[in-house]
C-alpha positions in Angstrom: 32.9 -20.6 6.5 36.4 -21.2 5.2 35.2 -20.7 1.6 33.7 -17.3 2.4 36.2 -15.8 4.8 37.6 -13.4 2.2 34.2 -12.4 0.7 31.8 -9.6 1.6 28.9 -11.0 3.6 25.5 -9.7 2.5 22.3 -10.0 4.6 19.4 -10.1 2.2 15.9 -9.7 3.8 12.7 -10.4 1.8 9.2 -9.6 3.0 7.0 -12.5 1.9 3.7 -10.5 1.6 4.8 -7.5 -0.4 7.8 -9.3 -2.0 10.1 -6.4 -1.2 13.8 -7.2 -0.7 16.8 -5.3 0.5 20.5 -6.1 1.2 23.1 -4.8 3.6 26.8 -5.7 3.9 27.6 -7.1 7.3 30.6 -6.9 9.5 32.4 -10.3 9.6 31.7 -10.6 13.3 28.0 -10.5 12.6 28.1 -13.8 10.6 28.1 -15.9 13.8 25.0 -14.2 15.3 21.7 -16.0 15.7 19.0 -14.7 13.4 17.3 -12.8 16.2 20.4 -10.7 16.9 20.9 -10.1 13.2 17.4 -8.7 12.8 17.8 -6.7 16.0 20.9 -5.0 14.7 20.0 -4.6 11.0 16.2 -4.4 10.9 14.9 -3.2 14.2 17.6 -0.7 15.0 19.7 -0.3 11.8 22.3 2.6 11.9 21.0 4.0 8.5 23.4 7.0 8.3 26.4 4.9 9.1 25.5 2.1 6.7 25.0 4.7 3.9 28.3 6.5 4.7 30.2 3.3 4.7 28.5 2.2 1.4 27.2 -0.9 3.1 23.7 -0.3 1.8 22.3 1.5 -1.2 19.7 4.3 -0.9 17.1 2.0 -2.5 17.8 -0.8 -0.1 17.8 1.7 2.8 14.3 2.8 1.9 13.0 -0.7 1.5 14.7 -1.8 4.8 12.9 1.1 6.6 9.6 0.1 5.1 10.0 -3.6 6.1 11.0 -2.5 9.6 7.5 -0.9 10.1 5.8 -4.0 8.7 7.7 -6.6 10.8 7.6 -5.1 14.3 4.8 -4.2 16.6 4.8 -0.5 17.4 3.1 1.3 20.3 1.0 4.5 20.1 4.3 6.5 20.4 5.8 4.7 17.4 8.3 2.8 19.4 9.1 -0.7 18.2 8.6 -3.9 20.2 8.7 -7.6 19.2 8.1 -9.1 15.8 4.4 -9.4 15.0 3.0 -12.7 16.4 2.7 -15.2 13.6 5.8 -14.0 11.8 8.1 -16.9 10.8 11.7 -16.2 9.8 12.8 -18.7 7.1 16.0 -19.6 5.2 15.7 -21.7 2.1 12.0 -22.2 2.8 12.6 -23.7 6.2 11.6 -22.0 9.5 14.5 -21.1 11.7 14.3 -22.1 15.4 15.1 -19.6 18.1 18.8 -19.2 18.5 19.7 -20.6 15.1 22.7 -19.1 13.3 21.8 -18.7 9.6 23.8 -20.5 7.0 26.0 -18.5 4.6 25.7 -19.3 0.9 27.4 -18.0 -2.2 25.9 -15.5 -4.7 26.8 -12.7 -7.0 26.3 -8.9 -6.8 27.0 -7.7 -10.4 30.5 -9.0 -11.2 31.4 -9.7 -7.6 31.1 -13.1 -5.9 29.6 -12.5 -2.4 28.6 -14.5 0.7 24.9 -14.3 1.3 22.7 -14.8 4.4 19.2 -14.9 2.7 16.4 -14.6 5.2 12.6 -14.4 4.5 10.1 -12.7 6.8 7.0 -14.8 6.4 4.2 -12.5 7.5 1.3 -14.5 6.0 -0.2 -15.4 9.4 0.2 -12.1 11.3 -3.5 -11.2 11.0 -5.0 -7.8 11.2 -2.9 -6.6 14.1 -1.2 -3.3 12.9 -1.3 -0.4 15.3 -2.3 2.3 12.8 -1.6 5.1 15.3 2.0 4.1 15.9 2.5 3.0 12.2 1.5 6.4 10.9 3.5 8.2 13.5 6.6 6.3 12.5 6.1 6.9 8.8 5.4 10.7 9.4 8.6 11.1 11.5 10.8 9.5 8.9 10.1 12.3 6.3 8.2 14.9 8.2 9.8 17.8 6.3 8.7 16.4 2.9 5.1 15.9 4.1 4.9 19.4 5.6 6.3 20.9 2.4 3.7 19.0 0.4 0.9 20.4 2.7 2.4 23.9 2.5 2.7 23.8 -1.3 -1.1 22.9 -1.5 -2.0 25.9 0.7 0.3 28.3 -1.0 -1.0 27.5 -4.4 -4.5 28.4 -3.3 -3.8 31.3 -0.9 -0.2 32.6 -1.5 2.8 32.2 0.8 2.0 35.1 3.2 -1.5 33.8 4.0 -0.2 30.2 4.1 1.9 31.0 7.2 -1.2 32.0 9.1 -3.4 29.1 7.8 -0.8 26.5 8.7 -0.9 27.5 12.3 -4.4 26.0 12.4 -5.5 28.4 15.1 -9.1 28.8 13.9 -11.9 26.6 12.6 -11.7 28.5 9.3 -7.9 27.8 9.0 -8.5 24.1 9.6 -11.3 24.0 7.0 -9.2 26.0 4.5 -6.2 23.7 4.8 -8.4 20.6 4.4 -9.9 21.9 1.2 -6.6 22.9 -0.3 -5.0 19.5 0.6 -8.0 17.6 -0.8 -7.9 19.6 -4.0 -4.1 18.9 -4.4 -4.7 15.2 -3.9 -7.7 15.1 -6.2 -5.7 16.7 -9.0 -2.9 14.2 -8.7 -3.1 11.4 -11.4 -5.6 8.7 -10.9 -3.2 6.0 -11.9 -2.0 2.4 -11.7 1.2 2.9 -13.7 3.2 3.3 -10.5 2.5 -0.4 -9.7 4.8 -1.3 -12.6 7.5 1.4 -12.5 9.9 2.7 -9.9 9.5 0.7 -6.7 6.8 -1.4 -8.3 4.7 -1.5 -5.2 1.5 -3.5 -5.8 -0.3 -1.3 -3.3 0.8 1.9 -1.7 0.2 3.0 1.9 -0.8 6.6 2.6 2.7 7.9 3.1 4.0 6.0 0.0 1.2 7.6 -2.0 2.1 11.1 -0.9 5.8 10.3 -1.8 4.6 9.2 -5.2 2.6 12.4 -5.6 5.7 14.4 -4.7 7.5 12.6 -7.5 4.7 13.5 -10.0 2.4 10.5 -9.8 -0.7 9.7 -7.9 -2.7 6.6 -7.1 -6.1 4.9 -7.2 -9.0 5.8 -4.9 -8.0 3.6 -1.9 -4.4 4.9 -2.1 -5.4 8.6 -2.4 -7.9 8.3 0.5 -5.1 6.8 2.7 -2.8 9.7 1.6 -5.2 12.4 2.7 -6.0 10.6 6.0 -2.3 10.0 6.7 -1.5 13.7 6.4 -4.6 15.0 8.3 -4.3 12.4 11.0 -0.8 13.6 11.7 -2.1 17.2 11.8 -4.7 16.2 14.5 -7.8 16.0 12.3 -10.5 13.4 13.1 -11.9 11.4 10.2 -13.3 8.0 9.3 -13.4 6.0 6.1 -16.6 5.7 4.0 -17.3 2.8 1.7 -19.0 3.5 -1.6 -20.4 1.6 -4.5 -23.6 1.0 -6.6 -25.5 -0.7 -3.8 -27.9 1.6 -1.9 -28.8 -0.9 0.9 -28.3 0.5 4.4 -27.2 -0.7 6.8 -24.3 -2.5 5.2 -24.0 -6.3 5.6 -21.0 -5.8 7.8 -20.6 -9.4 8.9 -20.5 -10.6 5.3 -17.8 -8.1 4.6 -15.8 -9.2 7.6 -16.2 -12.8 6.6 -14.7 -11.9 3.1 -11.7 -10.4 4.8 -11.3 -13.4 7.0 -11.6 -16.1 4.3 -10.7 -14.2 1.0 -13.4 -16.3 -0.7 -14.4 -13.8 -3.3 -15.7 -16.0 -6.1 -19.4 -15.9 -5.2 -19.4 -12.6 -3.3 -19.4 -9.9 -6.0 -22.7 -8.4 -4.8 -21.1 -7.8 -1.4 -17.7 -6.6 -2.8 -19.6 -3.8 -4.7 -20.0 -2.0 -1.3 -16.3 -1.3 -1.3 -15.7 -0.5 -4.9 -14.7 3.0 -3.7 -13.6 4.8 -0.5 -13.9 8.4 0.7 -13.6 10.2 4.1 -16.0 11.7 6.6 -14.3 14.5 8.7 -15.6 15.6 12.1 -14.2 19.1 12.2 -15.1 21.7 14.8 -18.6 20.4 15.3 -19.4 19.8 11.6 -19.4 16.7 9.5 -17.7 17.0 6.1 -17.6 14.4 3.3 -14.4 14.6 1.3 -13.8 12.6 -1.8 -10.5 13.6 -3.3 -9.9 10.5 -5.4 -10.7 11.7 -9.0 -10.8 9.1 -11.7 -13.7 11.1 -13.1 -15.4 11.4 -9.7 -15.9 15.1 -9.0 -14.1 16.6 -6.0 -16.6 16.3 -3.2 -16.4 18.6 -0.2 -19.8 18.6 1.4 -21.2 19.8 4.7 -24.5 20.3 6.4 -27.7 19.2 4.7 -25.7 17.7 1.8 -24.0 15.3 4.2 -27.4 14.3 5.6 -28.7 13.6 2.1 -25.7 11.5 1.2 -25.3 9.4 4.4 -28.2 9.6 6.7 -31.5 9.6 4.8 -33.3 6.4 4.1 -33.2 7.2 0.4 -29.6 8.4 -0.1 -28.5 10.8 -2.8 -26.0 9.1 -5.0 -23.0 10.5 -6.9 -22.7 9.9 -10.7 -19.3 8.5 -11.5 -17.5 7.2 -14.6 -14.5 5.1 -13.8 -13.9 3.9 -17.3 -16.5 3.8 -20.1 -19.7 3.5 -18.2 -21.5 5.8 -15.7 -22.8 4.5 -12.4 -24.4 5.9 -9.3 -22.3 5.4 -6.2 -23.9 5.4 -2.7 -21.7 6.4 0.2 -22.0 4.5 3.6 -20.7 4.9 7.1 -19.2 1.6 8.3 -17.4 0.1 11.3 -13.8 1.2 10.8 -12.3 -2.2 11.2 -13.7 -3.1 7.8 -12.0 -0.5 5.6 -8.9 -0.6 7.8 -8.6 -4.4 7.3 -9.5 -4.1 3.6 -6.6 -1.6 3.1 -4.3 -3.9 5.1 -5.3 -6.9 2.9 -4.7 -5.0 -0.3 -1.0 -4.7 0.6 -0.4 -8.3 -0.6 -2.7 -10.7 1.1 -5.1 -10.6 -1.8 -3.0 -12.2 -4.6 -2.3 -10.3 -7.8 -4.2 -7.2 -6.5 -2.1 -5.0 -8.9 -3.5 -6.9 -11.9 -7.0 -7.1 -10.4 -7.2 -3.3 -10.2 -6.0 -2.8 -13.7 -8.0 -5.5 -15.5 -10.9 -6.9 -13.5 -11.8 -3.6 -11.8 -11.2 -1.8 -15.2 -9.1 1.0 -13.7 -6.5 0.6 -16.4 -3.3 2.6 -16.0 -4.7 6.1 -16.1 -8.1 7.9 -15.9 -8.7 11.6 -16.3 -11.5 13.8 -17.5 -10.2 13.4 -21.0 -8.6 10.0 -21.3 -8.7 6.4 -20.2 -5.5 4.3 -20.8 -5.4 0.5 -20.4 -3.3 -2.4 -21.5 -4.5 -4.9 -24.0 -2.8 -8.3 -23.4 -3.0 -11.2 -25.8 -1.0 -14.3 -27.1 -1.6 -14.2 -30.8 -3.0 -11.8 -33.5 -6.4 -13.4 -33.6 -6.8 -12.9 -29.9 -5.7 -9.3 -30.3 -8.2 -8.7 -33.1 -11.0 -10.1 -31.0 -10.1 -7.9 -28.1 -9.7 -4.9 -30.5 -13.2 -5.5 -31.8 -14.6 -5.6 -28.3 -13.1 -2.3 -27.4 -14.2 -0.6 -30.6 -17.8 -1.8 -30.0 -17.8 -0.8 -26.3 -16.5 2.7 -27.1 -18.8 3.1 -30.0 -21.9 2.4 -27.8 -21.0 5.3 -25.6 -19.7 7.6 -28.3 -16.0 7.6 -27.5 -13.1 7.5 -29.9 -10.4 5.0 -29.2 -7.1 3.8 -30.6 -5.9 0.2 -30.0 -2.2 -0.3 -30.6 -0.9 -3.9 -31.1 2.5 -2.7 -29.8 3.3 -0.8 -26.6 3.2 2.7 -28.0 1.2 5.9 -28.1 1.8 6.7 -31.7 -1.9 7.1 -32.6 -3.4 10.6 -33.0 -5.3 10.1 -29.7 -2.2 8.7 -28.1 -0.2 11.8 -29.1 -2.9 14.1 -27.7 -2.7 12.2 -24.4 1.1 12.4 -24.4 1.0 16.1 -25.0 -1.5 16.8 -22.3 0.0 14.4 -19.8 3.8 14.1 -20.5 4.8 12.6 -17.1 2.0 10.0 -17.1 2.8 9.1 -20.8 6.5 8.5 -19.9 5.6 6.4 -16.9 3.1 4.3 -19.0 5.8 3.7 -21.6 8.0 2.2 -18.9 5.3 -0.2 -17.6 5.5 -2.8 -20.3 8.2 -5.1 -19.0 7.0 -5.4 -15.4 3.3 -5.5 -16.3 4.0 -8.4 -18.7 6.2 -10.1 -16.2 3.3 -9.9 -13.6 0.7 -11.0 -16.1 2.8 -14.0 -17.3 3.3 -15.0 -13.7 -0.4 -15.1 -13.2 -1.8 -16.2 -16.6 1.0 -18.2 -18.2 3.9 -17.2 -20.4 4.3 -15.7 -23.9 1.8 -12.8 -23.7 2.2 -9.6 -25.6 0.9 -6.2 -24.8 -0.5 -3.2 -26.5 -2.2 0.0 -25.3 -5.8 1.2 -25.6 -6.3 4.9 -25.5 -9.8 6.1 -25.2 -10.8 9.8 -25.6 -13.5 10.6 -23.1 -14.2 13.9 -24.7 -17.5 13.8 -26.6 
């Protein structure tokens, strides 16, 4: 330690699954602690306000540290933290640290400053599907309850005015509870159906429900699985009862649940597309004051569904179910909605946080969700290595759009300078700015996956016929 006695000592923590990293400046006395004590002091029970006031942590690192905290430790139903999840391995330099080990201090740089660094990785790859969702959501709600309540209030006020909102938010009657649910579902449905936030801001490859709400507060949105989690996160914390529905083009009922569980255990997806089509989409079934209500607030050209009574029976319970016509990109499909044992969607959402490699790219390219879908526009990247590859892809898009009667503009560069692109930017200024900021990180992620030296342009499709 003689070489680092006069340097600031930084503890850097990285979550292996979601690749999030944060840093906090330590007191010099902390350097001799075993790793368990370091994590106890700075991850399990960090004095956030003190660290921020003393400028030992940035606001961004504080937010990430708070997120990693909930991922690393088991919480009970009251949201209290206990031990690290079984299966978690704490590593340094790729090597697992034995109990009681004092981590080594290395040298690094923070901007222009040379710093001493204790660099620890939380390897969570083997923790399994063991999250306590009750405690997890309770913790996330408590960390920013005021913001979530203001989001809920703003949704109700927009539909019913501020004076009526006060009464509705008391949730004293069945009608109040129904009214709030409808307003909140509408607010979430209207938020952008987008993947651009995977490549801007915090660059989260997949957002939890609370993170999706925060993204909506900032002006963005999410894809169906994120929006469904957002609505359930908010209503769970208001005391509503709901369950996830799976949806896709397969009408078969009952679902092949053991096949779906096996996929989530093995992640062997190569020859299982016919089963994966059952979870192409998610929605919610609420059990509210003696009534079942199907709520699909995801958008992406799926109409806002808020169904009760006989309509729920037609959609979920009859032998021949009534499908919903959807268009996620260029083509229309019929989606069938299914009730399912809740461990399946809960584990699917858990796996999407990072256990399924490159899920951010899969959603954009393989699942054809692009970066943005609305009633009027579909925006997606076009990635290529040379001009001939670009021209081949351009021809494919022109032919595909021509078959369904849509106009499109395919830019070889990352811009929205076409006439259709400018129409999109005028109608969706926030989304267009976010999309323009995506290029660097999207290409970084794509090159990581598919090899270096790719270039990217933008395809803008007008869905207005």
